[in-house]
N, C-alpha and C positions, 0 to 999 in steps of 0.2 A: 504494500500500500504506500503510495507516495506521501511525502511529508505534509504537503498542503491538504491532502485528503484526510490524513489523520488529524491534523489540526482542526479542520472543519467539523469532523465527527466529534472531537473533544468539545468544541464550542457548543455544538448542538446538544450534546448530552448534558453539559453543564447547565444550559438554559432549561432543558426539560426537567432536570433534577431540581433546580431552584423553584420552578413554577409548581411542580407536583408536591414538593416538600412544604411549600407555603400553603397550597390549597388543601393538602391532606389526601384528597381523592378527586378523581375526574375521569371522564371518558376520553377516548382518543380524539373524537371531534372537538371536545372542549379543550384538550391540550393543544391541538393544532391551532385553534383560535387564539388561545392565550399566549402561545410561544411564537406564532408567526411561521412555524415550521409546516411543511406539507404533511398530509396524512400518511403518505408513503414513508417519510422520514420518521414520523412518530411511531408508526408500526414497527419499523426496524429497531429503533432505540428501545421501545418498550419490551420487545422480545428479548433483547440483550439484558435489560435491567431485571426482567423476570428471571432469567437464567442465573443471574448473579445474586438474586435474593434481595435486590434493592427495592423492588416493586412487587405487590401482591394483587391477585385478582380478588375483587370484593363482591362479585356477583353481577347479574344482568339488571339493568335499569331501563325504564321506558325512555324513548328518545323523541318525544313530540309527535307521535303518530306513525313513525317509521318503525324499522326493526329495532328491537332492544339492543342496547350497547353494553359492553362489558365496562364495569367501573373498576378503575385501578387505584390502589392505595399505596402511598409511600410507606415503606417499612423502615421506620426510624431506628429500629433495633438491628439493622443490617451491620452497623458498626457501633461499638460501644467504647467508652473511654474510662480509664482508671484515673481518678483524681485524688491526690494526696496533698493535704495542706496542714500546716502546723502553726500553733500560736502558744502564748503563755496563758495558763489557767492556774490560779492559785500558786503562782511562782514556779510552775512545772511545765515541761513541754507536753502539750496535748496535741495528738495527731488524729486527724480525720481521714478516713479512706472511703471513697464512694465510687460507684460505677453508674454512669449515666448513658442514655442513648443520644442520638443526634438531635432530638427535640429538647434535651436537657432534663428529661424525666429521670429521677433517681430510681435505680433498680436494686441497689444494695448499698449498705453503709456499715461502717465500723469505727469506733473511737477507742483510743487507748493513750495512756501516759507512756512516754519514753524518756528514760533518764539520761543516758549518754547516746547521742545520735552520731553515727558514723556511716561510712560508705555502704555497709551491708545491713543497716538497721531496718530497711524497708523490704528486704527480701522475703521474709516470712509472710507478710501480709500480701505482697504481690504474688507469691506462689499460690496463696489461697484464692486470690482474684482470678488468676489465669486458669486455675483448676475449675472454678465455677463458671467462668465465661470463656467461650471459645472464639469470640469475635472481637476481642479488645484490639483496637486499632491505634491507640495512643495512650501514653502515660504522661500525666501532667502533675508537676510538683509545684506547690506554693510554699516557699520557705523564706526565712529572713536572710536574704543575700542577693547576689547578682550573678548572672551567667552570661557570657558572650559566646555564642555558638555552643560548643561542648565543654567549655572551660568555666568552672565556678570560680569567679574572681574574688568575691567577698562573701563571707557567710559567718553568721553567729556560731554555727557549728563547724569548728575548724576542720573536723574530719571529712567534710564534704568539699573543701576547697581543692582546686587543681583540675587536672585533665583526666582523672580516672573515674569519678563517680558517674557522670552522665553516660559516657561511652560504655561503661560496664553494664549499666542497667539496659541500655539499648541493645547491646549484643546478647545479654542473657535472655531477654524477653522478645527480641526480634521485632520491635515496633519503635516508631519515633518517640522521642522524649522531649517534652516542653518543660522549661523551668521559668517560674515567675516569682518575683519578689513579693513578700507578704503584703506590704502596704500598697504596692501597685495594684494587686488583685482586689484588695478591699476598696480602694478608691474607684476602681473600674466597676466593681459590683454595685457600689452606691450610685455611681453615675448611670449605669444601665437600668437600675430600679427606679430612680427618683428624678432624673433630670430630663427636661425637654430640650427642644431646639434653642430655647432662650438662654440656656446655660452652656457657654462655650468653653469654660475652663473651671477646674476644680482642683483643690489641694487637700489631700487626706494626710493626716499625721497620726502615727501610731506610737504610743508611749508604753512599751512593755515593762518598763522599770528595771527588769533583770538585765536588759540590754540597752544600747543606745537607741533613741527614737529614730524614726525614719519617715520620709515623706513620699507620697505618690502624687504625681502630677498628671492630670488629664487635660490635654489641650486639643480642642476641636474633636472631641469624642475618642481620642486615642491616647494611650499611655506615652508620655514623653520620657525618654531614657537619657538623653544627653550623651556626650562623648564618653565612651567606655562604660556606658550604663551607670554613670556616677550620679546622675540627677537624683536628689532626695536623700543622699547620704549626709546626715546632719551632724556627725560627730565633731567636725571641726568648725561648725558655724559659731560665730561669736554670740554668746548669751551671757547674762549677768553672773550665772552660777554654773560651773562645770557640771555636765549632766550626771557624772558619777557622784557628785556631792549634793545634788538637788534633793530636798526633802519633799516628796510628793504629797505628804499629809500636812504640810504647812501651806495653807491656801494663799496667803499673801505672797510668799516666795514663788509659788507656782504661777500665780497671776502675773507677777513681774517678769518671770521668765517667758511666758507665752505672749505677753504684750510685745516684748522685743522681737520674738520669733515671727509672730504673725504680721507685724509691721514690716519686717524685712521682706517676707514673701509678698505682701501687698504691693510694695514698691517695685519689686522685680517681676512678679508674675501677674499681679492684678487679677486674681481669680474671682469668679462669680461667687464662690462658696468655699469655706473651710469646713472639713469634716474631721472631728477629733475623736480618737479612740483611746480609752484608758479607763482604769478602775478607780480613779481618784477624783474625778470631776464631781462638783457639787452644784446644786441648783443655783442658777443665776450667773455662773461663770461665763457661759457663752455670751449672754447679753452684755456682761461687763467688758468682755473682749471686743465685741462689736463696737461699743461706745468708745473704748480707748483708741482703737485703730482709726475710727472716724475722726476723733478729736486730734489725734497725733498727726493725721494727714490733712488738718485744717478743713475738714468737711468736704474735701474735694474727691474723696473716694469712700464709698460705703460697701461693705461686704457682709454676707450672711455667715455666721458661725454656728455650727451645729455640733453638739456632742452626741455621738451615735452610741446607742445601746445595742446595736445589731452587728457587732464585730463578726461573729461567726456567719450570720446570714449574708452580710455584704461580701465577706471573704469567699464563701462558697459560691455565691452568685457570680462573682468575678472570675473565679477559677473555672467554673462550668462554662461560662460564656467564652472565655479564652480558649478552652479545650475544644468547644464546638467550632469556633472560628478556624482553629488550626486543622481540625479533622476535615472540615469541608474543603479547606485549601488543599490538603493532601489528596483528597478524593478527586478534585478538579485537575490535579497535576499528574495523575497516574497514567494517563495516555498523553504523551507529548511528542512532538516531532523529534525523531531520533531514537525513541524507545521502540523496541520490537514488540509487535502484537502478541508474540508468544511468551513474553516475559511473565513469569509467574507472580502471584500476589505477594508472596513473602519477599521477593526481591524488590518489588515496587515499594513496599512499606518499610523496608529496613533503613532507608536513608533518614538520618536524624535531622529534623528541621531546627532552625535556630529559634531561640526564645523570641516570642513576639514582642 
């Protein structure tokens, strides 16, 4: 098959996939109308997607007086994703593991405390996941650190740093691996749940207390990483009190610290909203910070400050959305110009994608 023919087929199947996954179910004539593809093309692509298990026959339906038509449904479970994310709970490392389908529906979940996290700490739970589910297409990690490609450059768990952790997981389980920073995922999850088109930028800040705080920046709906994925690493930011000396239960000290921090972010990023995560916030702190930033900037800039009590919910939403996005991207890339039609599925999915 010529490269341009393969490319056209890929574009057509991607179009059909997007439309059917959005609609949930449709007949071939409906799909032809919605996609702009010919009925002949839709017939051929649906046959292939049926064979691959991506589409299912849902039964015959009336077609406006003519012959009944077969209704086709998108099989969101044709690919599933293993998502592992961790945060601090009661001063300990708390790890969530879940499996979701392409719609983001949770199919299985598990939580546990992990004391010392190293390169092999997740093997046992991943072994259980891959035993239970045969169609895992991606592993997504949400952890306190940064990764560029397959190299973990910064991490609160020193045993994960370097070029060994992510490649070993990819090779052991034979699927692509995504790595995302914890506060990036939280901020992205909050944005996806709560923000409309009027919110173009957002800064989320996580204060785990046991480790240095970090910030996640959402600009124009996407995570902003900066050079070397260093955006949001706040350890060296000037603040009145060094982070390791800050008494999080001394409200006046915390307010002074956050007033300086949020003012700096407001001057540089000018976000529509700050979302703060931590277990030390008291009633009225968010409003006090809003007033301070507005007053400090002479009333020329106003920002909304929210203290979120939904850390786990935002974190999970962000990780699932990022895993869905990456999995769909991988599915759209599996037939590309230069790839052989006979290349098997395991070869196609073994290439590790970069962190989003």
